[in-house]
PDB file with one MODEL, atoms N, CA, C and O in Angstrom:
MODEL        1
ATOM      1  N   ASP A   1     -16.341 -19.155  74.618  1.00  0.00           N
ATOM      2  CA  ASP A   1     -16.309 -20.021  73.713  1.00  0.00           C
ATOM      3  C   ASP A   1     -18.024 -20.599  73.342  1.00  0.00           C
ATOM      4  O   ASP A   1     -18.385 -21.642  72.796  1.00  0.00           O
ATOM      5  N   GLY A   2     -18.862 -19.409  73.908  1.00  0.00           N
ATOM      6  CA  GLY A   2     -20.261 -19.804  73.770  1.00  0.00           C
ATOM      7  C   GLY A   2     -20.926 -18.441  73.079  1.00  0.00           C
ATOM      8  O   GLY A   2     -22.136 -18.213  73.109  1.00  0.00           O
ATOM      9  N   VAL A   3     -20.058 -17.678  72.527  1.00  0.00           N
ATOM     10  CA  VAL A   3     -20.497 -16.404  72.032  1.00  0.00           C
ATOM     11  C   VAL A   3     -20.263 -16.238  70.657  1.00  0.00           C
ATOM     12  O   VAL A   3     -19.088 -16.207  70.292  1.00  0.00           O
ATOM     13  N   GLY A   4     -21.434 -16.090  69.571  1.00  0.00           N
ATOM     14  CA  GLY A   4     -21.372 -15.935  68.307  1.00  0.00           C
ATOM     15  C   GLY A   4     -22.403 -14.981  67.799  1.00  0.00           C
ATOM     16  O   GLY A   4     -23.545 -14.866  68.242  1.00  0.00           O
ATOM     17  N   LEU A   5     -21.818 -14.254  66.731  1.00  0.00           N
ATOM     18  CA  LEU A   5     -22.783 -13.188  66.256  1.00  0.00           C
ATOM     19  C   LEU A   5     -23.099 -13.902  64.974  1.00  0.00           C
ATOM     20  O   LEU A   5     -22.601 -14.949  64.558  1.00  0.00           O
ATOM     21  N   GLY A   6     -24.063 -13.107  64.398  1.00  0.00           N
ATOM     22  CA  GLY A   6     -24.763 -13.514  63.062  1.00  0.00           C
ATOM     23  C   GLY A   6     -25.261 -12.157  62.611  1.00  0.00           C
ATOM     24  O   GLY A   6     -25.924 -11.489  63.405  1.00  0.00           O
ATOM     25  N   PHE A   7     -24.965 -11.648  61.268  1.00  0.00           N
ATOM     26  CA  PHE A   7     -25.374 -10.494  60.747  1.00  0.00           C
ATOM     27  C   PHE A   7     -26.661 -10.727  59.571  1.00  0.00           C
ATOM     28  O   PHE A   7     -26.858  -9.898  58.683  1.00  0.00           O
ATOM     29  N   ASP A   8     -27.246 -11.619  59.680  1.00  0.00           N
ATOM     30  CA  ASP A   8     -28.338 -12.076  58.973  1.00  0.00           C
ATOM     31  C   ASP A   8     -29.602 -11.491  59.299  1.00  0.00           C
ATOM     32  O   ASP A   8     -30.520 -11.388  58.487  1.00  0.00           O
ATOM     33  N   PHE A   9     -29.649 -11.101  60.512  1.00  0.00           N
ATOM     34  CA  PHE A   9     -30.967 -10.236  61.041  1.00  0.00           C
ATOM     35  C   PHE A   9     -30.832  -9.023  61.360  1.00  0.00           C
ATOM     36  O   PHE A   9     -31.280  -8.703  62.461  1.00  0.00           O
ATOM     37  N   CYS A  10     -30.255  -8.089  60.610  1.00  0.00           N
ATOM     38  CA  CYS A  10     -30.060  -6.937  61.050  1.00  0.00           C
ATOM     39  C   CYS A  10     -31.111  -5.778  60.863  1.00  0.00           C
ATOM     40  O   CYS A  10     -31.995  -6.035  60.045  1.00  0.00           O
ATOM     41  N   GLU A  11     -31.159  -4.766  61.368  1.00  0.00           N
ATOM     42  CA  GLU A  11     -32.140  -3.562  61.459  1.00  0.00           C
ATOM     43  C   GLU A  11     -32.977  -3.791  60.267  1.00  0.00           C
ATOM     44  O   GLU A  11     -34.183  -4.041  60.263  1.00  0.00           O
ATOM     45  N   ALA A  12     -32.050  -3.655  59.081  1.00  0.00           N
ATOM     46  CA  ALA A  12     -32.783  -3.059  57.847  1.00  0.00           C
ATOM     47  C   ALA A  12     -33.550  -4.116  57.342  1.00  0.00           C
ATOM     48  O   ALA A  12     -34.453  -3.815  56.561  1.00  0.00           O
ATOM     49  N   VAL A  13     -33.353  -5.434  57.662  1.00  0.00           N
ATOM     50  CA  VAL A  13     -34.283  -6.831  57.395  1.00  0.00           C
ATOM     51  C   VAL A  13     -35.265  -6.737  58.004  1.00  0.00           C
ATOM     52  O   VAL A  13     -36.357  -6.807  57.441  1.00  0.00           O
ATOM     53  N   PHE A  14     -35.130  -6.537  59.430  1.00  0.00           N
ATOM     54  CA  PHE A  14     -36.442  -6.522  60.332  1.00  0.00           C
ATOM     55  C   PHE A  14     -37.345  -5.339  59.992  1.00  0.00           C
ATOM     56  O   PHE A  14     -38.566  -5.328  60.145  1.00  0.00           O
ATOM     57  N   GLN A  15     -36.531  -4.256  59.470  1.00  0.00           N
ATOM     58  CA  GLN A  15     -37.821  -3.157  58.966  1.00  0.00           C
ATOM     59  C   GLN A  15     -38.679  -3.387  57.953  1.00  0.00           C
ATOM     60  O   GLN A  15     -39.835  -2.969  57.885  1.00  0.00           O
ATOM     61  N   LEU A  16     -37.919  -4.276  56.903  1.00  0.00           N
ATOM     62  CA  LEU A  16     -38.993  -4.931  56.081  1.00  0.00           C
ATOM     63  C   LEU A  16     -39.978  -5.865  56.310  1.00  0.00           C
ATOM     64  O   LEU A  16     -40.600  -6.100  55.274  1.00  0.00           O
ATOM     65  N   LEU A  17     -40.337  -6.450  57.204  1.00  0.00           N
ATOM     66  CA  LEU A  17     -41.047  -7.061  57.615  1.00  0.00           C
ATOM     67  C   LEU A  17     -42.273  -6.389  57.875  1.00  0.00           C
ATOM     68  O   LEU A  17     -42.188  -5.204  58.198  1.00  0.00           O
ATOM     69  N   PRO A  18     -43.271  -6.855  57.806  1.00  0.00           N
ATOM     70  CA  PRO A  18     -44.722  -6.179  58.150  1.00  0.00           C
ATOM     71  C   PRO A  18     -44.741  -5.940  59.511  1.00  0.00           C
ATOM     72  O   PRO A  18     -44.237  -6.730  60.309  1.00  0.00           O
ATOM     73  N   ALA A  19     -45.325  -4.834  59.865  1.00  0.00           N
ATOM     74  CA  ALA A  19     -45.494  -4.666  61.332  1.00  0.00           C
ATOM     75  C   ALA A  19     -46.178  -5.828  62.269  1.00  0.00           C
ATOM     76  O   ALA A  19     -45.640  -6.130  63.335  1.00  0.00           O
ATOM     77  N   ALA A  20     -47.160  -6.348  61.912  1.00  0.00           N
ATOM     78  CA  ALA A  20     -47.672  -7.367  62.436  1.00  0.00           C
ATOM     79  C   ALA A  20     -46.676  -8.802  62.866  1.00  0.00           C
ATOM     80  O   ALA A  20     -46.781  -9.579  63.815  1.00  0.00           O
ATOM     81  N   GLU A  21     -45.732  -8.753  61.761  1.00  0.00           N
ATOM     82  CA  GLU A  21     -44.701 -10.060  61.826  1.00  0.00           C
ATOM     83  C   GLU A  21     -43.759  -9.431  62.986  1.00  0.00           C
ATOM     84  O   GLU A  21     -43.561 -10.130  63.979  1.00  0.00           O
ATOM     85  N   ARG A  22     -43.148  -8.103  62.908  1.00  0.00           N
ATOM     86  CA  ARG A  22     -42.522  -7.629  63.884  1.00  0.00           C
ATOM     87  C   ARG A  22     -42.982  -7.569  65.159  1.00  0.00           C
ATOM     88  O   ARG A  22     -42.106  -7.764  66.001  1.00  0.00           O
ATOM     89  N   ALA A  23     -44.198  -7.340  65.620  1.00  0.00           N
ATOM     90  CA  ALA A  23     -44.895  -7.527  66.753  1.00  0.00           C
ATOM     91  C   ALA A  23     -44.898  -8.825  67.350  1.00  0.00           C
ATOM     92  O   ALA A  23     -44.762  -8.991  68.562  1.00  0.00           O
ATOM     93  N   GLU A  24     -45.085  -9.960  66.332  1.00  0.00           N
ATOM     94  CA  GLU A  24     -45.272 -11.188  66.619  1.00  0.00           C
ATOM     95  C   GLU A  24     -43.880 -11.761  67.225  1.00  0.00           C
ATOM     96  O   GLU A  24     -43.793 -12.279  68.339  1.00  0.00           O
ATOM     97  N   LEU A  25     -42.905 -11.602  66.400  1.00  0.00           N
ATOM     98  CA  LEU A  25     -41.676 -11.694  67.059  1.00  0.00           C
ATOM     99  C   LEU A  25     -41.265 -11.366  68.158  1.00  0.00           C
ATOM    100  O   LEU A  25     -40.767 -12.230  68.879  1.00  0.00           O
ATOM    101  N   GLU A  26     -41.383  -9.700  68.696  1.00  0.00           N
ATOM    102  CA  GLU A  26     -41.320  -9.121  69.791  1.00  0.00           C
ATOM    103  C   GLU A  26     -41.928  -9.956  70.706  1.00  0.00           C
ATOM    104  O   GLU A  26     -41.280 -10.254  71.710  1.00  0.00           O
ATOM    105  N   ARG A  27     -43.135 -10.430  70.548  1.00  0.00           N
ATOM    106  CA  ARG A  27     -43.979 -11.155  71.587  1.00  0.00           C
ATOM    107  C   ARG A  27     -43.437 -12.366  72.136  1.00  0.00           C
ATOM    108  O   ARG A  27     -43.316 -12.675  73.322  1.00  0.00           O
ATOM    109  N   LYS A  28     -43.129 -13.008  71.099  1.00  0.00           N
ATOM    110  CA  LYS A  28     -42.423 -14.537  71.314  1.00  0.00           C
ATOM    111  C   LYS A  28     -41.159 -14.435  71.569  1.00  0.00           C
ATOM    112  O   LYS A  28     -40.777 -15.330  72.323  1.00  0.00           O
ATOM    113  N   LEU A  29     -40.164 -13.532  71.170  1.00  0.00           N
ATOM    114  CA  LEU A  29     -38.726 -13.658  71.610  1.00  0.00           C
ATOM    115  C   LEU A  29     -38.419 -12.596  72.815  1.00  0.00           C
ATOM    116  O   LEU A  29     -38.321 -12.878  74.010  1.00  0.00           O
ATOM    117  N   ALA A  30     -38.292 -11.325  72.220  1.00  0.00           N
ATOM    118  CA  ALA A  30     -38.041 -10.080  72.951  1.00  0.00           C
ATOM    119  C   ALA A  30     -37.989  -8.816  72.272  1.00  0.00           C
ATOM    120  O   ALA A  30     -37.805  -8.974  71.065  1.00  0.00           O
ATOM    121  N   LYS A  31     -38.072  -7.806  72.572  1.00  0.00           N
ATOM    122  CA  LYS A  31     -38.297  -6.635  72.063  1.00  0.00           C
ATOM    123  C   LYS A  31     -36.979  -6.613  71.264  1.00  0.00           C
ATOM    124  O   LYS A  31     -35.994  -7.041  71.866  1.00  0.00           O
ATOM    125  N   ALA A  32     -36.824  -6.214  70.098  1.00  0.00           N
ATOM    126  CA  ALA A  32     -35.551  -6.084  69.096  1.00  0.00           C
ATOM    127  C   ALA A  32     -34.880  -4.763  69.453  1.00  0.00           C
ATOM    128  O   ALA A  32     -35.412  -3.655  69.395  1.00  0.00           O
ATOM    129  N   HIS A  33     -33.714  -5.025  69.807  1.00  0.00           N
ATOM    130  CA  HIS A  33     -32.843  -3.790  70.122  1.00  0.00           C
ATOM    131  C   HIS A  33     -31.606  -3.840  69.202  1.00  0.00           C
ATOM    132  O   HIS A  33     -30.865  -4.818  69.293  1.00  0.00           O
ATOM    133  N   PHE A  34     -31.352  -2.933  68.391  1.00  0.00           N
ATOM    134  CA  PHE A  34     -30.421  -2.886  67.351  1.00  0.00           C
ATOM    135  C   PHE A  34     -28.922  -1.896  67.683  1.00  0.00           C
ATOM    136  O   PHE A  34     -29.087  -0.760  68.127  1.00  0.00           O
ATOM    137  N   VAL A  35     -27.726  -2.335  67.472  1.00  0.00           N
ATOM    138  CA  VAL A  35     -26.807  -1.563  67.663  1.00  0.00           C
ATOM    139  C   VAL A  35     -26.495  -0.563  66.706  1.00  0.00           C
ATOM    140  O   VAL A  35     -26.413  -0.734  65.490  1.00  0.00           O
ATOM    141  N   PRO A  36     -26.283   0.766  67.497  1.00  0.00           N
ATOM    142  CA  PRO A  36     -25.969   2.000  66.391  1.00  0.00           C
ATOM    143  C   PRO A  36     -24.680   1.533  65.644  1.00  0.00           C
ATOM    144  O   PRO A  36     -23.825   0.759  66.074  1.00  0.00           O
ATOM    145  N   ASP A  37     -24.723   2.234  64.304  1.00  0.00           N
ATOM    146  CA  ASP A  37     -23.676   1.561  63.321  1.00  0.00           C
ATOM    147  C   ASP A  37     -23.525   0.278  62.964  1.00  0.00           C
ATOM    148  O   ASP A  37     -22.476  -0.182  62.513  1.00  0.00           O
ATOM    149  N   LEU A  38     -24.695  -0.440  63.173  1.00  0.00           N
ATOM    150  CA  LEU A  38     -24.683  -1.872  62.919  1.00  0.00           C
ATOM    151  C   LEU A  38     -25.942  -2.415  62.018  1.00  0.00           C
ATOM    152  O   LEU A  38     -26.546  -3.488  62.007  1.00  0.00           O
ATOM    153  N   SER A  39     -26.079  -1.137  61.228  1.00  0.00           N
ATOM    154  CA  SER A  39     -27.747  -1.330  60.682  1.00  0.00           C
ATOM    155  C   SER A  39     -27.705  -2.239  59.382  1.00  0.00           C
ATOM    156  O   SER A  39     -28.750  -2.452  58.766  1.00  0.00           O
ATOM    157  N   ASN A  40     -26.478  -2.780  58.962  1.00  0.00           N
ATOM    158  CA  ASN A  40     -26.327  -3.502  57.662  1.00  0.00           C
ATOM    159  C   ASN A  40     -25.282  -4.206  57.791  1.00  0.00           C
ATOM    160  O   ASN A  40     -24.587  -4.053  58.796  1.00  0.00           O
ATOM    161  N   HIS A  41     -24.859  -5.339  56.588  1.00  0.00           N
ATOM    162  CA  HIS A  41     -23.762  -5.966  56.739  1.00  0.00           C
ATOM    163  C   HIS A  41     -22.597  -5.363  56.551  1.00  0.00           C
ATOM    164  O   HIS A  41     -21.581  -5.870  57.025  1.00  0.00           O
ATOM    165  N   ALA A  42     -22.540  -4.039  55.742  1.00  0.00           N
ATOM    166  CA  ALA A  42     -21.332  -3.329  55.587  1.00  0.00           C
ATOM    167  C   ALA A  42     -20.720  -2.643  56.813  1.00  0.00           C
ATOM    168  O   ALA A  42     -19.640  -2.053  56.803  1.00  0.00           O
ATOM    169  N   HIS A  43     -21.511  -2.783  57.844  1.00  0.00           N
ATOM    170  CA  HIS A  43     -20.945  -2.189  59.205  1.00  0.00           C
ATOM    171  C   HIS A  43     -20.491  -3.210  59.784  1.00  0.00           C
ATOM    172  O   HIS A  43     -19.910  -2.785  60.782  1.00  0.00           O
ATOM    173  N   ALA A  44     -20.413  -4.331  59.745  1.00  0.00           N
ATOM    174  CA  ALA A  44     -19.725  -5.564  60.370  1.00  0.00           C
ATOM    175  C   ALA A  44     -18.364  -5.136  60.851  1.00  0.00           C
ATOM    176  O   ALA A  44     -17.989  -5.479  61.972  1.00  0.00           O
ATOM    177  N   PRO A  45     -17.475  -4.278  59.927  1.00  0.00           N
ATOM    178  CA  PRO A  45     -15.991  -4.137  60.571  1.00  0.00           C
ATOM    179  C   PRO A  45     -16.157  -3.344  61.923  1.00  0.00           C
ATOM    180  O   PRO A  45     -15.366  -3.565  62.840  1.00  0.00           O
ATOM    181  N   ASN A  46     -17.100  -2.490  62.052  1.00  0.00           N
ATOM    182  CA  ASN A  46     -17.415  -1.938  63.463  1.00  0.00           C
ATOM    183  C   ASN A  46     -17.357  -2.580  64.634  1.00  0.00           C
ATOM    184  O   ASN A  46     -16.858  -2.114  65.659  1.00  0.00           O
ATOM    185  N   VAL A  47     -17.993  -3.940  64.483  1.00  0.00           N
ATOM    186  CA  VAL A  47     -18.035  -4.952  65.613  1.00  0.00           C
ATOM    187  C   VAL A  47     -16.624  -5.158  66.089  1.00  0.00           C
ATOM    188  O   VAL A  47     -16.179  -4.965  67.221  1.00  0.00           O
ATOM    189  N   THR A  48     -15.946  -5.625  64.913  1.00  0.00           N
ATOM    190  CA  THR A  48     -14.347  -6.293  64.907  1.00  0.00           C
ATOM    191  C   THR A  48     -13.772  -5.121  65.940  1.00  0.00           C
ATOM    192  O   THR A  48     -13.460  -5.369  67.104  1.00  0.00           O
ATOM    193  N   ARG A  49     -13.687  -3.892  65.367  1.00  0.00           N
ATOM    194  CA  ARG A  49     -13.129  -2.738  66.141  1.00  0.00           C
ATOM    195  C   ARG A  49     -13.231  -2.389  67.301  1.00  0.00           C
ATOM    196  O   ARG A  49     -12.339  -1.985  68.047  1.00  0.00           O
ATOM    197  N   LYS A  50     -14.796  -2.586  67.595  1.00  0.00           N
ATOM    198  CA  LYS A  50     -15.020  -2.420  68.928  1.00  0.00           C
ATOM    199  C   LYS A  50     -14.539  -3.436  69.640  1.00  0.00           C
ATOM    200  O   LYS A  50     -13.813  -3.166  70.597  1.00  0.00           O
ATOM    201  N   LEU A  51     -14.783  -4.547  69.385  1.00  0.00           N
ATOM    202  CA  LEU A  51     -14.074  -5.902  70.401  1.00  0.00           C
ATOM    203  C   LEU A  51     -12.394  -5.557  70.561  1.00  0.00           C
ATOM    204  O   LEU A  51     -11.861  -5.757  71.652  1.00  0.00           O
ATOM    205  N   GLN A  52     -11.727  -5.112  69.590  1.00  0.00           N
ATOM    206  CA  GLN A  52     -10.283  -4.919  69.722  1.00  0.00           C
ATOM    207  C   GLN A  52     -10.226  -3.877  70.677  1.00  0.00           C
ATOM    208  O   GLN A  52      -9.395  -3.911  71.584  1.00  0.00           O
ATOM    209  N   GLU A  53     -11.190  -2.781  70.525  1.00  0.00           N
ATOM    210  CA  GLU A  53     -10.825  -1.601  71.522  1.00  0.00           C
ATOM    211  C   GLU A  53     -11.311  -1.914  72.739  1.00  0.00           C
ATOM    212  O   GLU A  53     -10.888  -1.217  73.662  1.00  0.00           O
ATOM    213  N   ARG A  54     -12.094  -2.782  73.005  1.00  0.00           N
ATOM    214  CA  ARG A  54     -12.374  -3.491  74.420  1.00  0.00           C
ATOM    215  C   ARG A  54     -11.573  -4.249  74.915  1.00  0.00           C
ATOM    216  O   ARG A  54     -11.765  -4.634  76.068  1.00  0.00           O
ATOM    217  N   GLY A  55     -10.496  -4.660  74.215  1.00  0.00           N
ATOM    218  CA  GLY A  55      -9.465  -5.614  74.653  1.00  0.00           C
ATOM    219  C   GLY A  55      -9.459  -7.263  74.207  1.00  0.00           C
ATOM    220  O   GLY A  55      -8.564  -8.017  74.590  1.00  0.00           O
ATOM    221  N   PHE A  56     -10.370  -7.624  73.509  1.00  0.00           N
ATOM    222  CA  PHE A  56     -10.219  -8.870  73.092  1.00  0.00           C
ATOM    223  C   PHE A  56      -9.221  -9.042  71.932  1.00  0.00           C
ATOM    224  O   PHE A  56      -9.049  -8.317  70.952  1.00  0.00           O
ATOM    225  N   ASN A  57      -8.533 -10.325  72.333  1.00  0.00           N
ATOM    226  CA  ASN A  57      -7.588 -10.679  71.439  1.00  0.00           C
ATOM    227  C   ASN A  57      -7.880 -11.123  70.037  1.00  0.00           C
ATOM    228  O   ASN A  57      -9.066 -11.382  69.832  1.00  0.00           O
ATOM    229  N   ASP A  58      -7.210 -11.239  69.216  1.00  0.00           N
ATOM    230  CA  ASP A  58      -7.331 -11.667  67.889  1.00  0.00           C
ATOM    231  C   ASP A  58      -8.083 -13.090  67.669  1.00  0.00           C
ATOM    232  O   ASP A  58      -9.062 -13.207  66.933  1.00  0.00           O
ATOM    233  N   GLU A  59      -7.519 -14.121  68.377  1.00  0.00           N
ATOM    234  CA  GLU A  59      -8.215 -15.315  68.757  1.00  0.00           C
ATOM    235  C   GLU A  59      -9.623 -15.098  69.173  1.00  0.00           C
ATOM    236  O   GLU A  59     -10.442 -15.558  68.377  1.00  0.00           O
ATOM    237  N   ASP A  60     -10.127 -14.486  70.267  1.00  0.00           N
ATOM    238  CA  ASP A  60     -11.201 -14.383  70.610  1.00  0.00           C
ATOM    239  C   ASP A  60     -12.168 -13.770  69.537  1.00  0.00           C
ATOM    240  O   ASP A  60     -13.257 -14.264  69.246  1.00  0.00           O
ATOM    241  N   VAL A  61     -11.620 -12.599  68.967  1.00  0.00           N
ATOM    242  CA  VAL A  61     -12.662 -11.943  68.049  1.00  0.00           C
ATOM    243  C   VAL A  61     -12.868 -12.890  66.945  1.00  0.00           C
ATOM    244  O   VAL A  61     -14.024 -12.907  66.522  1.00  0.00           O
ATOM    245  N   GLU A  62     -12.039 -13.679  66.375  1.00  0.00           N
ATOM    246  CA  GLU A  62     -12.113 -14.576  65.485  1.00  0.00           C
ATOM    247  C   GLU A  62     -13.278 -15.646  66.017  1.00  0.00           C
ATOM    248  O   GLU A  62     -14.250 -15.938  65.320  1.00  0.00           O
ATOM    249  N   LYS A  63     -13.068 -16.133  67.211  1.00  0.00           N
ATOM    250  CA  LYS A  63     -14.221 -17.082  67.645  1.00  0.00           C
ATOM    251  C   LYS A  63     -15.560 -16.542  67.666  1.00  0.00           C
ATOM    252  O   LYS A  63     -16.567 -17.058  67.182  1.00  0.00           O
ATOM    253  N   ILE A  64     -15.437 -15.220  68.407  1.00  0.00           N
ATOM    254  CA  ILE A  64     -16.973 -14.464  68.340  1.00  0.00           C
ATOM    255  C   ILE A  64     -17.519 -14.410  67.145  1.00  0.00           C
ATOM    256  O   ILE A  64     -18.675 -14.782  66.945  1.00  0.00           O
ATOM    257  N   LEU A  65     -16.646 -13.883  66.109  1.00  0.00           N
ATOM    258  CA  LEU A  65     -17.357 -13.573  64.590  1.00  0.00           C
ATOM    259  C   LEU A  65     -17.541 -14.707  63.703  1.00  0.00           C
ATOM    260  O   LEU A  65     -18.166 -14.618  62.646  1.00  0.00           O
ATOM    261  N   ARG A  66     -17.004 -15.762  64.124  1.00  0.00           N
ATOM    262  CA  ARG A  66     -17.318 -17.019  62.968  1.00  0.00           C
ATOM    263  C   ARG A  66     -17.145 -18.307  63.579  1.00  0.00           C
ATOM    264  O   ARG A  66     -17.965 -19.220  63.477  1.00  0.00           O
ATOM    265  N   GLY A  67     -15.507 -18.395  64.543  1.00  0.00           N
ATOM    266  CA  GLY A  67     -15.364 -19.756  64.970  1.00  0.00           C
ATOM    267  C   GLY A  67     -16.256 -20.478  66.034  1.00  0.00           C
ATOM    268  O   GLY A  67     -16.533 -21.668  65.883  1.00  0.00           O
ATOM    269  N   ASN A  68     -16.641 -19.867  66.951  1.00  0.00           N
ATOM    270  CA  ASN A  68     -17.791 -20.492  67.747  1.00  0.00           C
ATOM    271  C   ASN A  68     -18.884 -21.216  66.844  1.00  0.00           C
ATOM    272  O   ASN A  68     -19.116 -22.422  66.935  1.00  0.00           O
ATOM    273  N   TRP A  69     -19.548 -20.333  65.939  1.00  0.00           N
ATOM    274  CA  TRP A  69     -20.548 -20.981  65.101  1.00  0.00           C
ATOM    275  C   TRP A  69     -20.154 -22.015  64.332  1.00  0.00           C
ATOM    276  O   TRP A  69     -20.879 -23.003  64.209  1.00  0.00           O
ATOM    277  N   LEU A  70     -18.874 -21.909  63.675  1.00  0.00           N
ATOM    278  CA  LEU A  70     -18.479 -22.903  62.990  1.00  0.00           C
ATOM    279  C   LEU A  70     -18.439 -24.313  63.590  1.00  0.00           C
ATOM    280  O   LEU A  70     -18.865 -25.330  63.041  1.00  0.00           O
ATOM    281  N   ARG A  71     -17.862 -24.225  64.804  1.00  0.00           N
ATOM    282  CA  ARG A  71     -17.631 -25.344  65.547  1.00  0.00           C
ATOM    283  C   ARG A  71     -18.864 -26.152  66.209  1.00  0.00           C
ATOM    284  O   ARG A  71     -18.744 -27.287  66.669  1.00  0.00           O
ATOM    285  N   VAL A  72     -20.114 -25.378  66.192  1.00  0.00           N
ATOM    286  CA  VAL A  72     -21.168 -25.783  66.822  1.00  0.00           C
ATOM    287  C   VAL A  72     -22.056 -26.425  65.566  1.00  0.00           C
ATOM    288  O   VAL A  72     -22.912 -27.290  65.750  1.00  0.00           O
ATOM    289  N   LEU A  73     -21.782 -25.971  64.497  1.00  0.00           N
ATOM    290  CA  LEU A  73     -22.399 -26.383  63.189  1.00  0.00           C
ATOM    291  C   LEU A  73     -21.548 -27.817  62.872  1.00  0.00           C
ATOM    292  O   LEU A  73     -22.114 -28.911  62.867  1.00  0.00           O
ATOM    293  N   LYS A  74     -20.551 -27.696  62.692  1.00  0.00           N
ATOM    294  CA  LYS A  74     -19.788 -29.061  62.751  1.00  0.00           C
ATOM    295  C   LYS A  74     -20.256 -29.978  63.689  1.00  0.00           C
ATOM    296  O   LYS A  74     -20.671 -31.034  63.211  1.00  0.00           O
ATOM    297  N   GLN A  75     -20.298 -29.850  64.921  1.00  0.00           N
ATOM    298  CA  GLN A  75     -20.802 -30.549  65.905  1.00  0.00           C
ATOM    299  C   GLN A  75     -21.925 -31.035  65.644  1.00  0.00           C
ATOM    300  O   GLN A  75     -22.159 -32.238  65.755  1.00  0.00           O
ATOM    301  N   SER A  76     -22.779 -30.167  65.258  1.00  0.00           N
ATOM    302  CA  SER A  76     -24.182 -30.695  64.802  1.00  0.00           C
ATOM    303  C   SER A  76     -24.455 -31.729  63.691  1.00  0.00           C
ATOM    304  O   SER A  76     -25.387 -32.534  63.698  1.00  0.00           O
ATOM    305  N   LEU A  77     -23.482 -31.593  62.702  1.00  0.00           N
ATOM    306  CA  LEU A  77     -23.751 -32.266  61.575  1.00  0.00           C
ATOM    307  C   LEU A  77     -23.220 -33.673  61.745  1.00  0.00           C
ATOM    308  O   LEU A  77     -23.347 -34.494  60.836  1.00  0.00           O
TER     309      LEU A  77
ENDMDL
END
């Protein structure tokens, strides 16, 4: 119930940032690591498939991909 994924900050977007901004983000947060085969929004179905391959049921996949974020957002509003 505490995991949520967002595809708004994928590798393609990160690489568009100037090098100084990328370095600053990594200094403040952590070194960016990107998942192979998830370099843009079109690859999102790969996450669903991998979660299912690893035994996550449909309810948990839905929560991870959107449900948990929506719940937190609704609670925050």
